[in-house]
VMD Tcl script that draws the C-alpha trace (Angstrom):
set ca {
  {-51.09 -103.29 -32.28}
  {-51.16 -101.67 -35.70}
  {-52.02 -103.61 -38.82}
  {-49.25 -102.14 -40.89}
  {-45.96 -103.57 -39.76}
  {-42.52 -103.72 -41.31}
  {-41.96 -106.97 -43.19}
  {-38.84 -108.50 -44.64}
  {-38.50 -108.46 -48.39}
  {-37.81 -111.70 -50.21}
  {-36.23 -109.95 -53.18}
  {-32.69 -111.06 -52.33}
  {-33.59 -114.19 -50.45}
  {-30.84 -116.85 -50.75}
  {-31.57 -120.40 -51.77}
  {-30.95 -121.77 -48.30}
  {-33.29 -119.42 -46.48}
  {-36.75 -120.61 -45.49}
  {-39.09 -119.55 -48.29}
  {-42.44 -117.87 -47.65}
  {-45.35 -120.24 -48.16}
  {-47.79 -118.54 -50.46}
  {-51.48 -119.23 -50.24}
  {-53.65 -118.58 -53.29}
  {-56.14 -115.77 -53.14}
  {-59.46 -117.03 -51.82}
  {-62.06 -117.79 -54.48}
  {-64.54 -115.00 -55.03}
  {-67.82 -114.83 -53.15}
  {-70.48 -113.52 -55.50}
  {-73.48 -114.18 -53.31}
  {-75.81 -111.29 -52.68}
  {-78.39 -109.24 -54.58}
  {-78.45 -109.20 -58.35}
  {-76.45 -106.48 -60.05}
  {-78.24 -103.23 -60.78}
  {-77.20 -100.69 -63.42}
  {-75.22 -98.02 -61.60}
  {-72.12 -95.94 -61.94}
  {-71.15 -95.61 -58.31}
  {-72.93 -95.67 -54.97}
  {-73.63 -92.38 -53.18}
  {-71.08 -91.94 -50.41}
  {-72.02 -92.59 -46.81}
  {-72.27 -89.40 -44.75}
  {-69.71 -90.74 -42.30}
  {-68.22 -93.98 -43.52}
  {-65.87 -96.12 -41.48}
  {-62.78 -94.72 -39.84}
  {-59.78 -96.49 -41.35}
  {-56.04 -96.33 -41.82}
  {-54.80 -97.06 -45.33}
  {-51.13 -97.69 -46.05}
  {-49.63 -97.41 -49.53}
  {-48.28 -94.94 -52.07}
  {-50.09 -91.79 -53.19}
  {-50.24 -91.33 -56.95}
  {-51.55 -88.40 -58.99}
  {-53.93 -89.41 -61.77}
  {-55.51 -87.19 -64.44}
  {-58.36 -85.94 -62.26}
  {-57.74 -87.35 -58.80}
  {-55.23 -88.76 -56.32}
  {-55.41 -92.38 -55.24}
  {-53.57 -94.58 -52.78}
  {-52.27 -97.83 -54.25}
  {-51.36 -101.00 -52.35}
  {-47.74 -102.02 -52.01}
  {-45.27 -99.90 -53.96}
  {-47.24 -99.62 -57.19}
  {-47.26 -96.30 -59.02}
  {-48.71 -97.60 -62.29}
  {-52.37 -98.53 -62.79}
  {-53.84 -100.09 -59.67}
  {-57.12 -100.89 -57.94}
  {-56.54 -98.05 -55.54}
  {-58.71 -95.90 -53.28}
  {-59.54 -92.32 -54.26}
  {-58.35 -89.71 -51.79}
  {-60.37 -86.61 -50.88}
  {-58.71 -83.78 -48.99}
  {-55.53 -81.76 -49.12}
  {-52.64 -83.82 -50.50}
  {-49.21 -82.25 -50.46}
  {-46.92 -82.68 -53.46}
  {-44.25 -84.15 -51.15}
  {-46.52 -87.11 -50.43}
  {-46.86 -88.12 -54.10}
  {-44.91 -91.00 -55.60}
  {-43.75 -91.67 -59.13}
  {-41.29 -94.01 -60.76}
  {-37.90 -93.47 -59.20}
  {-39.39 -91.58 -56.25}
  {-41.53 -93.79 -54.03}
  {-42.59 -93.13 -50.45}
  {-45.08 -95.00 -48.29}
  {-47.68 -93.22 -46.16}
  {-50.25 -94.16 -43.54}
  {-53.46 -92.23 -44.19}
  {-56.24 -91.94 -41.64}
  {-59.77 -90.89 -42.53}
  {-63.32 -91.91 -43.33}
  {-63.90 -94.53 -46.02}
  {-67.24 -95.03 -47.81}
  {-66.26 -97.96 -50.01}
  {-64.92 -95.77 -52.80}
  {-63.21 -92.69 -51.38}
  {-61.01 -91.99 -48.37}
  {-61.76 -88.57 -46.86}
  {-58.58 -87.54 -45.05}
  {-58.78 -86.50 -41.41}
  {-55.28 -85.10 -41.19}
  {-51.78 -85.18 -42.68}
  {-50.27 -88.40 -43.99}
  {-47.76 -90.12 -41.74}
  {-44.56 -91.50 -43.30}
  {-44.08 -95.19 -42.69}
  {-42.29 -98.23 -44.08}
  {-44.01 -101.08 -45.83}
  {-41.07 -103.30 -46.57}
  {-37.51 -103.51 -45.30}
  {-34.51 -105.40 -46.50}
  {-33.88 -108.41 -44.24}
  {-30.73 -108.21 -42.15}
  {-28.82 -111.26 -43.34}
  {-25.54 -110.07 -41.82}
  {-24.30 -112.48 -39.18}
  {-23.33 -111.29 -35.69}
  {-20.11 -113.28 -35.25}
  {-17.05 -110.96 -35.07}
  {-14.83 -113.53 -36.78}
  {-17.05 -113.67 -39.90}
  {-17.47 -109.99 -40.80}
  {-15.10 -109.77 -43.75}
  {-16.79 -109.93 -47.18}
  {-15.68 -112.83 -49.34}
  {-16.55 -114.21 -52.77}
  {-19.04 -116.92 -53.57}
  {-22.71 -117.49 -54.23}
  {-24.15 -120.47 -52.39}
  {-22.95 -122.56 -49.44}
  {-20.84 -125.59 -50.27}
  {-22.42 -129.05 -49.93}
  {-20.16 -129.71 -46.92}
  {-21.29 -126.52 -45.19}
  {-24.96 -127.22 -45.91}
  {-24.69 -130.78 -44.60}
  {-22.96 -129.64 -41.40}
  {-25.63 -127.02 -40.74}
  {-28.46 -129.48 -41.39}
  {-26.92 -131.93 -38.90}
  {-26.52 -129.24 -36.22}
  {-30.09 -128.03 -36.69}
  {-31.43 -131.58 -36.32}
  {-29.46 -131.98 -33.12}
  {-31.02 -128.83 -31.69}
  {-34.52 -130.25 -32.02}
  {-37.11 -127.87 -30.62}
  {-34.49 -125.17 -29.90}
  {-33.93 -124.48 -33.60}
  {-35.34 -121.10 -34.66}
  {-34.18 -121.02 -38.30}
  {-31.12 -120.68 -40.48}
  {-30.11 -118.41 -43.38}
  {-27.24 -117.59 -45.70}
  {-25.16 -114.44 -45.29}
  {-23.98 -114.48 -48.89}
  {-21.80 -111.37 -48.75}
  {-19.73 -112.92 -45.96}
  {-20.20 -116.55 -47.09}
  {-21.51 -117.56 -43.66}
  {-24.41 -119.77 -42.60}
  {-26.37 -118.50 -39.61}
  {-28.11 -120.81 -37.15}
  {-30.61 -119.17 -34.80}
  {-31.63 -120.92 -31.59}
  {-33.84 -120.14 -28.64}
  {-32.02 -119.54 -25.38}
  {-28.28 -119.53 -24.70}
  {-25.98 -120.34 -27.62}
  {-22.74 -121.12 -25.72}
  {-23.04 -124.92 -25.90}
  {-23.87 -124.92 -29.61}
  {-20.95 -122.61 -30.37}
  {-18.60 -125.09 -28.70}
  {-20.14 -127.94 -30.68}
  {-19.66 -126.06 -33.95}
  {-16.01 -125.35 -33.14}
  {-15.47 -129.05 -32.43}
  {-17.55 -130.77 -35.13}
  {-17.20 -128.28 -38.00}
  {-13.75 -126.68 -37.79}
  {-12.96 -124.34 -40.65}
  {-16.58 -123.94 -41.71}
  {-18.14 -120.49 -41.59}
  {-21.07 -121.13 -39.25}
  {-22.36 -118.40 -36.97}
  {-24.61 -119.32 -34.05}
  {-27.07 -116.70 -32.82}
  {-28.92 -117.31 -29.57}
  {-31.74 -115.44 -27.95}
  {-34.48 -116.17 -30.48}
  {-37.91 -115.61 -28.98}
  {-39.66 -118.40 -30.88}
  {-38.54 -121.77 -32.18}
  {-39.60 -122.99 -35.62}
  {-42.05 -125.35 -33.92}
  {-43.58 -122.49 -31.95}
  {-43.85 -120.35 -35.07}
  {-45.70 -123.08 -36.92}
  {-48.11 -123.41 -33.99}
  {-48.60 -119.64 -34.12}
  {-49.27 -119.88 -37.86}
  {-51.97 -122.52 -37.26}
  {-53.56 -120.32 -34.59}
  {-53.42 -117.27 -36.87}
  {-54.95 -119.24 -39.75}
  {-57.87 -120.14 -37.50}
  {-58.39 -116.61 -36.13}
  {-58.15 -114.93 -39.54}
  {-60.51 -117.49 -41.03}
  {-63.06 -117.09 -38.24}
  {-63.04 -113.30 -38.66}
  {-63.33 -113.48 -42.45}
  {-59.94 -111.94 -43.19}
  {-58.74 -112.70 -46.72}
  {-54.99 -112.93 -47.08}
  {-53.02 -113.29 -50.30}
  {-49.91 -114.83 -48.80}
  {-48.10 -115.85 -45.64}
  {-44.61 -116.99 -44.84}
  {-41.84 -117.35 -42.28}
  {-39.48 -114.41 -41.88}
  {-36.50 -116.24 -40.39}
  {-34.31 -113.18 -39.90}
  {-37.00 -111.50 -37.81}
  {-38.26 -114.70 -36.16}
  {-41.90 -114.16 -37.16}
  {-44.77 -115.31 -39.37}
  {-46.01 -112.64 -41.78}
  {-49.40 -112.31 -43.49}
  {-50.38 -110.03 -46.38}
  {-54.07 -109.07 -46.12}
  {-56.49 -106.83 -47.97}
  {-58.27 -105.53 -44.87}
  {-58.34 -106.28 -41.15}
  {-60.09 -104.85 -38.10}
  {-58.96 -103.93 -34.59}
  {-60.76 -106.85 -32.91}
  {-58.92 -109.39 -35.06}
  {-55.58 -107.71 -34.39}
  {-56.24 -107.74 -30.66}
  {-57.11 -111.44 -30.71}
  {-54.00 -112.24 -32.75}
  {-51.87 -110.32 -30.25}
  {-53.48 -112.11 -27.33}
  {-53.13 -115.59 -28.83}
  {-49.78 -115.36 -30.67}
  {-47.87 -112.49 -29.04}
  {-45.21 -111.07 -31.36}
  {-44.95 -114.28 -33.40}
  {-47.41 -113.05 -36.03}
  {-47.65 -109.77 -37.90}
  {-50.15 -108.66 -40.51}
  {-49.47 -106.28 -43.38}
  {-52.88 -104.93 -44.45}
  {-53.82 -102.34 -47.06}
  {-56.84 -101.19 -45.03}
  {-57.18 -101.28 -41.24}
  {-60.65 -100.71 -39.83}
  {-60.29 -98.63 -36.68}
  {-63.85 -98.38 -35.35}
  {-65.87 -101.14 -37.01}
  {-65.80 -104.89 -37.54}
  {-64.80 -106.43 -40.84}
  {-68.45 -107.23 -41.53}
  {-69.20 -103.48 -41.40}
  {-66.65 -102.54 -44.06}
  {-68.32 -100.17 -46.54}
  {-68.36 -101.48 -50.09}
  {-69.07 -99.77 -53.38}
  {-72.32 -100.60 -55.14}
  {-72.28 -103.08 -58.01}
  {-71.25 -101.30 -61.18}
  {-72.75 -102.14 -64.54}
  {-75.53 -104.66 -65.15}
  {-73.40 -107.81 -65.32}
  {-72.13 -109.67 -62.26}
  {-68.43 -110.46 -62.67}
  {-66.48 -112.89 -60.54}
  {-63.49 -110.97 -59.17}
  {-60.64 -111.60 -56.78}
  {-61.08 -110.45 -53.20}
  {-57.68 -108.81 -52.83}
  {-56.03 -105.99 -54.74}
  {-52.61 -107.58 -54.72}
  {-50.81 -110.76 -53.91}
  {-48.95 -113.68 -55.45}
  {-50.20 -114.51 -58.94}
  {-49.82 -117.59 -61.09}
  {-47.82 -116.89 -64.23}
  {-49.27 -119.14 -66.92}
  {-50.63 -117.52 -70.09}
  {-53.97 -118.44 -71.61}
  {-55.72 -117.24 -74.75}
  {-59.51 -117.22 -74.90}
  {-62.46 -115.68 -76.71}
  {-64.75 -113.55 -74.51}
  {-68.51 -114.22 -74.60}
  {-71.73 -113.34 -72.80}
  {-74.49 -115.86 -72.04}
  {-77.69 -113.83 -72.34}
  {-79.85 -116.53 -70.74}
  {-77.70 -116.92 -67.63}
  {-76.49 -113.28 -67.71}
  {-72.87 -114.25 -67.16}
  {-69.52 -113.90 -68.86}
  {-67.55 -116.92 -70.01}
  {-64.39 -117.61 -71.98}
  {-64.06 -120.08 -74.82}
  {-60.80 -122.00 -75.14}
  {-59.18 -123.12 -78.37}
  {-60.89 -126.51 -78.07}
  {-64.31 -124.88 -77.70}
  {-64.73 -125.53 -73.97}
  {-66.26 -122.94 -71.66}
  {-63.94 -121.46 -69.03}
  {-65.13 -119.30 -66.11}
  {-63.09 -116.06 -65.82}
  {-62.12 -114.70 -62.40}
  {-61.13 -111.09 -63.01}
  {-58.91 -108.81 -60.89}
  {-60.35 -106.82 -57.99}
  {-62.41 -103.83 -59.14}
  {-63.30 -105.04 -62.65}
  {-66.91 -104.54 -63.80}
  {-69.02 -105.04 -66.92}
  {-72.03 -103.95 -68.96}
  {-74.10 -105.91 -71.46}
  {-75.64 -105.17 -74.90}
  {-72.94 -105.22 -76.12}
  {-70.66 -106.81 -73.54}
  {-67.80 -104.62 -72.33}
  {-65.38 -105.47 -69.51}
  {-63.86 -102.51 -67.65}
  {-60.84 -102.46 -65.36}
  {-60.59 -100.62 -62.03}
  {-59.75 -97.38 -63.87}
  {-62.84 -97.69 -66.12}
  {-60.86 -98.61 -69.23}
  {-62.36 -101.19 -71.59}
  {-60.17 -104.30 -71.52}
  {-62.42 -106.77 -73.37}
  {-65.52 -106.89 -75.56}
  {-67.88 -109.53 -76.89}
  {-66.08 -111.94 -79.24}
  {-62.63 -110.50 -78.58}
  {-59.65 -112.84 -78.31}
  {-57.94 -112.07 -75.03}
  {-54.61 -113.13 -73.54}
  {-54.87 -113.67 -69.77}
  {-51.90 -114.15 -67.48}
  {-52.80 -116.32 -64.51}
  {-53.71 -119.94 -63.90}
  {-56.43 -122.56 -63.94}
  {-58.75 -123.56 -61.11}
  {-61.77 -125.80 -60.63}
  {-64.96 -123.88 -61.45}
  {-66.83 -125.95 -58.85}
  {-64.69 -124.31 -56.13}
  {-65.88 -120.84 -57.13}
  {-68.97 -119.66 -55.26}
  {-71.38 -118.24 -57.78}
  {-72.65 -118.89 -61.28}
  {-70.15 -121.06 -63.15}
  {-71.80 -120.08 -66.45}
  {-71.71 -123.66 -67.71}
  {-67.94 -124.02 -67.25}
  {-66.09 -126.86 -65.52}
  {-62.80 -125.00 -65.20}
  {-61.99 -121.43 -64.18}
  {-59.14 -119.10 -65.12}
  {-57.89 -116.60 -62.53}
  {-55.95 -113.98 -64.40}
  {-55.23 -110.50 -65.67}
  {-55.65 -109.24 -69.27}
  {-52.33 -108.84 -71.05}
  {-51.57 -105.99 -73.49}
  {-52.69 -106.68 -77.02}
  {-49.89 -107.01 -79.57}
  {-50.55 -105.17 -82.79}
}
mol new
graphics top color blue
foreach p $ca { graphics top sphere $p radius 0.5 }
foreach p [lrange $ca 0 end-1] q [lrange $ca 1 end] { graphics top cylinder $p $q radius 0.2 }
display resetview
């Protein structure tokens, strides 16, 4: 099983479709040796053999692969080797590639040509009932239609595999496991005139998918896989996870325990090593920053404004709120810092904050006690991303 699988996009998800359940990014783990002044670690002679899936973007002096479909600034991986112009993405021209090579924690040394792949796909909301194929106007199902569908789903009990709204054809779809003949007859009798399409043959019921989710949560947790989100894909009858990195052993165990009920979309797939053997770049700068463990994922959207400070005694960065309270910052993946004077750099080595600067951070609040590491005297934490400064 490959880590990079096609997943359904939620961009046009109707209100009646089961929504993905997002899990917050795991709190950072900052345990380990103290930071040492360094620019970048020397590359390993071999590194780990990996497959990375994303978009290739040309920067000023290098090419990098970014997670998802991002072509703007990203916490990407530098690419070494021959990169064809046809592989490169830019705004208005985006293509996704699977790249195989050796990874040393900073750079991916290509072993061969990139392979075109697909990261996301539009869900197929179109119903399969011949009588409901004509497009019609409307936005959401009527209260009568929604109530009828809810009643039918309850009656199906453990056979129910999900329901969704085919908005273009104004039809509710009910998916069930097994034969659908009896339910079709019941719909014709109990809900005449309502556009309800019954689709049988689902492989997993909703109950079975939730059991698979619980099993996957356990397996991923035991193997140390950090995922930024998970949710039910009702049109494809699966549970989907978005992960930063995963290894072959974890994928094999997931396949063995959950079959096709679970799929993982990972930026990096380790092909010949365990997750614990993933190469990592050396600590940059001489200040330990708390950072997120994943490059991408669902983010909170509150906006906070703080002053940036450095505690010389504890050698840590903290924020000061308008009421004078200390707040622990959790920066995006790849950020680093130097002291004397304090400067915070992003993943592209641009200065985003300095000592005493007032900074606007998009994100959200968390309990500092839940963050493993030096809380720098703060009781609350702020997980966020620096916003552009207005002049």
